[in-house]
C-alpha positions as CSV (number, residue, x, y, z in Angstrom):
1,M,188.3,-34.2,27.7
2,R,189.5,-31.4,25.5
3,T,191.4,-28.5,27.0
4,S,191.0,-24.8,26.1
5,H,193.9,-22.7,24.8
6,S,193.1,-19.0,24.6
7,V,193.7,-17.3,21.2
8,L,195.9,-14.8,23.0
9,G,198.1,-17.5,24.3
10,S,198.2,-19.5,21.1
11,I,198.7,-16.9,18.5
12,A,200.3,-14.3,20.7
13,G,201.0,-11.2,18.5
14,L,197.9,-11.7,16.3
15,A,195.1,-11.5,18.9
16,I,193.4,-8.5,20.6
17,T,190.8,-8.5,23.3
18,L,187.8,-6.3,22.8
19,L,186.4,-5.2,26.1
20,L,182.6,-4.8,25.9
21,A,180.9,-2.4,28.2
22,G,177.5,-0.7,28.6
23,Q,174.0,-1.8,28.9
24,A,172.3,-4.6,26.9
25,V,170.1,-3.5,24.0
26,A,166.9,-5.3,23.3
27,A,166.7,-7.3,20.0
28,G,163.9,-5.0,18.7
29,D,166.1,-1.9,19.2
30,L,169.1,-0.8,17.3
31,P,172.5,-0.2,19.0
32,A,174.0,3.2,18.5
33,A,176.7,1.7,16.2
34,T,174.1,0.2,13.9
35,K,172.2,3.5,13.7
36,K,175.5,5.2,12.8
37,Y,176.3,2.7,10.1
38,L,172.9,3.1,8.5
39,A,173.2,6.9,8.6
40,D,176.7,6.8,7.1
41,I,175.4,5.0,4.0
42,K,172.1,6.9,4.0
43,L,169.9,3.9,4.6
44,S,166.6,3.8,6.5
45,P,166.4,1.8,9.7
46,D,163.7,-0.1,7.9
47,V,166.6,-2.1,6.3
48,M,166.8,-3.8,9.7
49,N,163.2,-4.9,9.7
50,G,163.2,-8.6,10.6
51,L,166.2,-8.3,12.9
52,A,164.4,-9.5,15.9
53,E,163.6,-12.7,14.2
54,D,167.2,-13.0,13.0
55,L,168.4,-12.8,16.6
56,A,165.7,-15.0,18.2
57,V,168.0,-17.6,19.8
58,P,166.9,-19.8,22.7
59,Q,167.1,-18.1,26.1
60,G,169.3,-20.9,27.3
61,W,172.0,-19.9,24.8
62,L,171.8,-16.3,26.0
63,D,172.0,-17.3,29.7
64,G,174.8,-19.7,28.9
65,A,176.7,-17.1,26.9
66,D,176.5,-14.6,29.7
67,K,177.9,-17.2,32.1
68,E,180.7,-18.2,29.8
69,G,181.5,-14.6,29.3
70,T,183.9,-14.9,26.4
71,V,184.3,-16.3,22.9
72,G,187.3,-16.6,20.6
73,V,187.1,-15.7,16.9
74,L,189.7,-16.2,14.1
75,G,189.4,-14.1,10.9
76,T,191.0,-12.1,8.2
77,W,189.8,-8.7,9.3
78,N,192.5,-6.4,10.6
79,Q,192.1,-5.0,14.1
80,K,190.5,-1.8,13.0
81,E,188.0,-3.6,10.8
82,F,187.0,-6.0,13.5
83,S,186.5,-3.2,16.0
84,I,184.1,-1.6,13.6
85,L,182.4,-4.9,12.8
86,N,182.0,-6.0,16.4
87,A,180.8,-2.6,17.9
88,P,177.1,-3.4,17.5
89,F,177.6,-6.8,19.1
90,A,179.4,-5.2,22.0
91,Q,176.5,-2.9,22.6
92,R,173.9,-5.6,22.2
93,Y,175.6,-8.3,24.3
94,P,177.8,-6.5,26.8
95,K,178.4,-9.5,29.0
96,I,180.2,-11.4,26.2
97,K,183.9,-10.5,25.7
98,V,185.1,-11.3,22.2
99,V,188.7,-12.4,21.9
100,Y,189.8,-11.8,18.3
101,G,192.8,-13.3,16.5
102,E,193.8,-11.8,13.2
103,A,194.7,-14.9,11.0
104,A,195.9,-13.6,7.6
105,T,197.2,-16.9,6.3
106,M,195.5,-20.2,5.5
107,N,197.9,-21.8,7.9
108,S,196.8,-19.6,10.9
109,R,193.1,-19.7,10.3
110,A,192.7,-23.3,9.0
111,V,195.7,-25.6,9.3
112,A,196.7,-24.6,12.9
113,P,193.1,-24.8,14.3
114,L,192.6,-28.2,12.8
115,V,195.9,-29.6,14.1
116,A,195.0,-28.2,17.6
117,F,191.5,-29.8,17.4
118,K,193.0,-33.2,16.6
119,Q,195.2,-32.8,19.7
120,G,192.2,-31.9,21.9
121,Q,193.0,-28.2,22.0
122,Y,191.3,-25.0,20.8
123,L,192.9,-21.9,19.3
124,A,189.4,-20.4,19.0
125,D,185.7,-21.2,19.2
126,I,184.8,-19.8,15.8
127,I,186.8,-20.0,12.6
128,T,186.3,-18.1,9.3
129,G,187.6,-18.2,5.7
130,F,189.0,-21.8,5.9
131,G,188.6,-22.4,2.1
132,G,189.4,-25.8,0.8
133,A,190.2,-27.0,4.3
134,A,186.5,-27.3,4.9
135,V,186.6,-30.8,3.5
136,E,189.2,-31.8,6.2
137,F,187.3,-30.1,9.0
138,K,184.2,-32.0,8.0
139,A,186.1,-35.3,7.6
140,N,187.4,-34.9,11.2
141,N,183.9,-34.0,12.6
142,A,185.5,-30.7,13.7
143,L,182.5,-28.5,12.9
144,E,179.2,-28.1,14.8
145,D,175.9,-28.4,13.1
146,M,174.8,-24.9,12.3
147,T,171.3,-25.6,11.0
148,K,170.0,-25.0,14.6
149,L,171.0,-21.3,14.3
150,P,168.1,-19.0,13.2
151,G,170.5,-17.1,10.9
152,F,171.5,-20.2,8.9
153,K,168.3,-20.1,6.9
154,N,168.7,-16.4,6.1
155,Q,171.7,-16.7,3.8
156,V,171.5,-16.6,0.0
157,D,170.2,-19.8,-1.5
158,G,173.0,-22.3,-2.2
159,A,175.6,-20.3,-0.3
160,N,175.7,-22.4,2.9
161,D,177.3,-25.8,3.2
162,P,174.7,-28.4,2.1
163,D,175.6,-30.5,5.1
164,G,175.0,-27.6,7.5
165,K,178.5,-27.5,8.9
166,W,179.3,-23.9,7.9
167,A,177.4,-20.8,6.8
168,A,178.3,-18.1,4.3
169,L,180.0,-15.3,6.1
170,R,180.2,-13.1,3.0
171,L,180.1,-13.6,-0.7
172,R,182.8,-13.0,-3.4
173,Y,182.0,-12.9,-7.1
174,W,184.8,-13.7,-9.6
175,C,184.4,-12.7,-13.2
176,I,186.0,-10.6,-15.9
177,G,187.6,-7.2,-15.2
178,Y,188.2,-5.1,-18.3
179,N,190.0,-1.9,-19.4
180,T,187.2,0.4,-20.6
181,S,189.7,2.2,-22.8
182,L,190.4,-1.0,-24.8
183,V,187.1,-3.0,-24.5
184,K,183.4,-1.9,-24.9
185,E,180.9,-3.5,-22.7
186,S,178.9,-4.5,-25.8
187,E,181.8,-6.6,-27.0
188,L,181.8,-8.8,-23.9
189,P,180.3,-12.3,-23.7
190,K,176.8,-12.9,-22.3
191,T,177.5,-16.5,-21.3
192,W,180.7,-18.5,-20.6
193,E,180.1,-20.3,-23.8
194,D,180.1,-17.0,-25.6
195,L,183.6,-16.3,-24.2
196,L,185.0,-18.8,-26.6
197,E,183.6,-16.7,-29.5
198,T,184.6,-13.2,-28.3
199,P,187.2,-11.7,-30.7
200,V,188.3,-8.8,-28.4
201,L,189.5,-11.3,-25.8
202,R,191.5,-13.6,-28.0
203,N,195.2,-14.0,-28.7
204,G,196.6,-12.8,-25.4
205,N,194.2,-10.0,-24.8
206,L,192.7,-11.8,-21.8
207,G,195.2,-12.2,-18.9
208,I,194.4,-15.2,-16.7
209,G,195.6,-16.0,-13.2
210,N,196.3,-19.5,-11.9
211,R,193.1,-19.6,-9.9
212,P,190.7,-22.2,-11.5
213,Q,189.0,-22.7,-8.1
214,L,187.5,-19.2,-8.4
215,W,185.6,-19.8,-11.6
216,V,186.3,-23.1,-13.4
217,L,185.3,-25.0,-10.2
218,M,181.9,-23.4,-10.3
219,L,181.4,-24.2,-14.0
220,R,182.4,-27.8,-13.3
221,T,179.7,-27.9,-10.5
222,A,177.0,-26.6,-12.9
223,K,178.0,-28.2,-16.2
224,G,179.6,-31.5,-15.4
225,K,183.0,-33.0,-16.0
226,E,182.8,-33.7,-19.8
227,W,181.6,-30.2,-20.5
228,T,184.3,-28.6,-18.5
229,E,187.1,-30.7,-20.1
230,E,185.9,-29.7,-23.5
231,Y,185.5,-26.1,-22.5
232,L,189.0,-25.8,-21.1
233,K,190.4,-27.3,-24.3
234,K,188.7,-24.7,-26.4
235,F,189.5,-21.9,-23.9
236,F,193.2,-22.5,-24.1
237,T,193.5,-23.4,-27.8
238,V,190.9,-21.0,-29.3
239,V,190.9,-18.0,-26.9
240,K,194.7,-18.3,-26.3
241,P,194.8,-16.3,-23.1
242,Q,197.9,-14.7,-21.7
243,F,199.3,-16.7,-18.7
244,R,200.0,-14.5,-15.7
245,N,201.6,-15.7,-12.5
246,E,201.0,-12.6,-10.4
247,G,198.4,-12.5,-7.6
248,M,194.9,-11.4,-8.4
249,D,195.4,-7.7,-7.3
250,A,198.6,-7.5,-9.4
251,L,196.7,-9.0,-12.4
252,L,194.1,-6.3,-12.0
253,A,196.8,-3.6,-11.9
254,I,198.4,-5.0,-15.1
255,M,195.0,-4.9,-16.8
256,T,194.4,-1.3,-15.6
257,A,197.7,-0.3,-17.1
258,G,196.7,-1.7,-20.5
259,E,199.1,-4.6,-20.6
260,V,196.1,-6.9,-21.2
261,H,192.6,-5.9,-22.3
262,A,190.8,-7.9,-19.7
263,A,191.6,-10.1,-16.7
264,L,190.1,-13.3,-15.3
265,P,189.3,-13.9,-12.5
266,V,188.7,-10.5,-10.9
267,A,186.7,-9.8,-7.7
268,E,183.9,-7.3,-8.2
269,Y,184.9,-5.2,-5.1
270,S,188.5,-4.9,-6.3
271,A,187.5,-3.6,-9.7
272,K,185.1,-1.1,-8.1
273,G,187.8,0.2,-5.9
274,L,189.9,1.1,-8.9
275,E,187.0,2.5,-10.9
276,M,186.0,4.8,-8.0
277,K,189.6,6.2,-8.1
278,G,189.1,7.1,-11.7
279,A,190.9,4.2,-13.3
280,P,189.6,2.9,-16.7
281,V,188.2,-0.2,-15.1
282,S,184.9,-2.0,-15.0
283,W,183.6,-5.5,-14.3
284,H,181.5,-8.0,-16.3
285,C,180.1,-11.4,-15.6
286,P,178.9,-14.0,-18.1
287,E,176.1,-16.3,-16.9
288,P,175.9,-18.2,-14.7
289,V,177.6,-16.0,-12.1
290,P,180.3,-17.8,-10.1
291,F,180.3,-16.9,-6.5
292,A,182.4,-18.1,-3.6
293,P,181.2,-17.8,0.0
294,S,183.7,-17.3,2.8
295,Q,182.9,-19.8,5.5
296,L,181.9,-19.2,9.1
297,G,182.1,-22.3,11.3
298,I,181.9,-23.2,15.0
299,L,184.4,-25.8,16.2
300,A,182.7,-28.8,17.7
301,G,183.0,-29.3,21.4
302,N,184.5,-25.8,22.0
303,P,184.7,-24.5,25.5
304,H,182.3,-21.6,24.9
305,P,179.4,-23.2,22.9
306,N,176.7,-20.8,23.8
307,A,178.7,-17.6,23.3
308,A,179.9,-19.1,20.0
309,R,176.3,-19.7,18.8
310,V,175.2,-16.2,19.9
311,W,178.1,-14.4,18.1
312,T,177.8,-16.6,15.0
313,N,174.1,-16.1,14.7
314,W,174.5,-12.4,15.2
315,M,177.2,-12.3,12.5
316,L,174.7,-13.9,10.1
317,S,172.0,-11.4,10.9
318,R,171.1,-8.3,9.1
319,E,173.0,-6.3,11.7
320,G,176.1,-8.4,11.6
321,Q,176.2,-8.3,7.8
322,L,175.7,-4.5,7.8
323,A,178.5,-4.1,10.3
324,Q,180.8,-6.3,8.2
325,F,179.9,-4.3,5.1
326,T,180.7,-1.1,6.9
327,A,184.0,-2.4,8.2
328,E,185.4,-3.7,4.9
329,G,182.9,-3.5,2.1
330,S,182.2,-7.2,1.7
331,P,179.0,-8.2,-0.2
332,P,176.5,-9.5,2.4
333,S,175.3,-13.1,2.4
334,H,172.0,-12.3,4.0
335,K,169.1,-12.6,1.5
336,A,167.5,-9.4,2.6
337,L,170.6,-7.4,1.8
338,Q,171.0,-8.4,-1.9
339,T,170.5,-4.9,-3.2
340,K,172.5,-2.2,-5.1
341,E,173.3,-0.5,-1.8
342,F,175.4,-3.4,-0.7
343,I,176.5,-5.0,-3.9
344,V,178.7,-3.2,-6.5
345,Y,177.9,-4.0,-10.2
346,A,174.6,-5.2,-8.9
347,D,173.3,-5.3,-12.5
348,Q,175.8,-8.0,-13.2
349,I,174.9,-10.1,-10.1
350,V,171.4,-9.5,-8.6
351,G,168.7,-11.6,-10.1
352,R,171.0,-13.5,-12.4
353,P,171.6,-17.3,-12.4
354,A,174.5,-18.0,-10.0
355,I,176.6,-21.0,-9.0
356,Q,178.7,-21.9,-6.0
357,A,181.5,-24.5,-6.1
358,N,181.3,-28.0,-5.0
359,E,184.6,-28.6,-3.2
360,A,184.4,-32.3,-4.0
361,Y,185.5,-31.5,-7.6
362,L,188.5,-29.3,-6.6
363,R,191.2,-31.9,-7.3
364,E,189.6,-32.9,-10.5
365,V,189.5,-29.3,-11.7
366,Y,193.1,-28.7,-10.8
367,D,194.1,-31.8,-12.8
368,M,192.2,-30.5,-15.8
369,W,193.7,-27.1,-15.5
370,Q,197.3,-28.2,-15.1
371,K,197.2,-29.9,-18.6
372,Y,197.2,-26.4,-20.1
373,W,198.8,-24.1,-17.5
374,K,202.3,-23.0,-18.5
């Protein structure tokens, strides 16, 4: 039998307990926090139409969750962000106490929970953002089947794990950030093939980070191995990008300062943040649009299975996704929220062909990339 280790005991300084109080709110109503979030971004409550269906979990789960009384979550939100994110849940399900552990590193949110699982212990009931470690979790049968959750079917097509072991918590889009003082939008490529023939981005004008998993992996998934090998050969020998070893935020800052004309890969929300501050920055995506879901999974056999399902399903709902957007600006993964109000540079994303990575090709892509990376 597996034993339970609380998040507070296992990752001492990182965890906080959110004490939930008040009266339960019916699924058809909106908690005060949700009403406030909608008002803050000037959206009608109609945006939440369909929420009752999102939250329609079996009564047995609700009764079981109330009896369990607690659920542990690991994530990358800071404490303030999680307090904002979880406020509607606290008002809707006041009998469930959420124990949150801030896990900023891959080790704390992926490696440590998997090691503990193998030892028959739990650092949390729910894990998020475990990246490439998803393969290891699945290989060790460490994740519960999520297809039984009503919210699983509500996420953007192709965003969830095809085996049903994790769902898309939020979406990230990685394309080209560019300095608007140095590059015109009309000069940018319409497709990834066009990038090889784009003069303004040649000969060191395009700064690239060592992150092929954020865009090349998606192209490999869509185009195949032979196409990707040939593409990378031309990309490095014809485009001749500038190699940059900084992190992605630093790469964006370098581009903003004009050291390079454009940068790849750049997340859309990062570029928008600088643009809103008045920097000469914008964001462009060739087709197909690479997107990377951040995973949300339930550890198999955890000690609070019903509370874990209720919280996870809520997180995937319109309300949970609105709360996350309010807390930290992440593009929602819910199909109903794929609009300009929730997605920056929506003209570059919404309604355009998109591709998610197949993690099975990750090692193959790294091997291709390392032939050229200096």
